N, C-alpha and C positions, 0 to 999 in steps of 0.2 A: 445589531451588529454581532456576529459570532465571535466568541472568544477562543483562545487556544484550547481551553478545557472543553468547550463545546465540540470542537473539532476532534478532540481525542475521544470523547464519548461516542461521537459518530463513527470513528474508526473501530471502536470495540463493538458497536452495533453491527457494522458491516462484517466484522470478522465472525461474529455470532451467526450472521446470515450465511456466511461461507460455510461454516461448520454444519449448519442444518442442511444446506443444499448438498454438501458432500455426503452426509449421512443418508440422504434420500437418493443417492446415486445420480445426482445432477451435477456431475463434476465440471462441466464447462461453465455452468452458472456459478459454481463455487469459485472458479478461477477468476470470473469477472468480478464477483463480490470481493475477492482478495485484493484485486487491484484498487477498487474503490476504498477499501479499508486503509491501504497504504497512502493513497492520495489524501484522504482526510487526516491521517496522522501527520503526514508531511506538511499539510497546510497548517496544522496546529502548531507543530514545532517552529515553522518559519514565522508564524504570527508572533511568537515570543520575541522574535528579533525585529518585529515591525515590518516584516516582508509579507506581502499578500501576492499570491500567484493566481492567474486566471487561465493558465493553460497547462497541459500535461508536460510539455517540453520545458516550460518555465520552472515547474516543480524540480525537475532533475537538475537544471542549471543552478538554481538558487540553493538547493541542498548541497551541491558541490561547493559553491562560493561561501556559504554561511557555515556549514557543519562538517563537510568532509575534509576540506583543506585544513581545518583546525584540529582534526582528529577526534571530533566529537562523535562522528559516525564512522563506521568501517569504510575503507577505501572502496569496497565493491558495492556501496549503497546505490549509487546512480545507475550502475549496470544492472543491479537487481531490479530497480524500479523500471528500467527500460525493458528488460526481459519480460517482466510481469505485464507491462503495457502491451507488448507484442502478443503475449498469450491472451490478454483480454480482447485484443482486436480479432485474433483468430477465433476465439470463442463466440464473440458477438457478431462478426460479419462474415466469417467463413464456415460457421457451424462446425468447427473443429471438435473433435472428441478428445477427452483426456482420460487416462486410465485412473482407476481408483488410487493406485499408489502415487501417481504424479500429483493428483489433487490433494492427497493426504500430506505429502511432503510440502506442497506449496502452502496449504493452510497452516501447517506447523511453523514454517519459515516466516510467514507473514506475522504470525503471532509474536515471534521473537523480534522481528523488525519493529513492530508497533511498540513493544516494550522498550526498545532502544530509543524510539522517538519520544515516548512518554518520559523517559529520564531527562530529556532536554527541557521539559516544562518546569 
């Protein structure tokens, strides 16, 4: 069984993957890796509260119920995760392209968000 710390380590690995992909001009792949980094971080944070999620939608719902309502995460967290999820879908299923600047901003923002999730552990 994976612990909250295991999930957070995975989040950091996925963020590292995103950074490498971005550096190699594979921006859509970087966006996809960013989403999975946030998913892992969210799963880890929720695990500290005894909540396990098995879907992307459940992640957003439970983040709201457990952390956003309490003020433990910023109010825009669920919207951020939703937007990143949509970008991931576009990257994976529509072969959308993302500019280097857009990918750079996403990677940086995801790093900040993962740090916020890590503070909940």
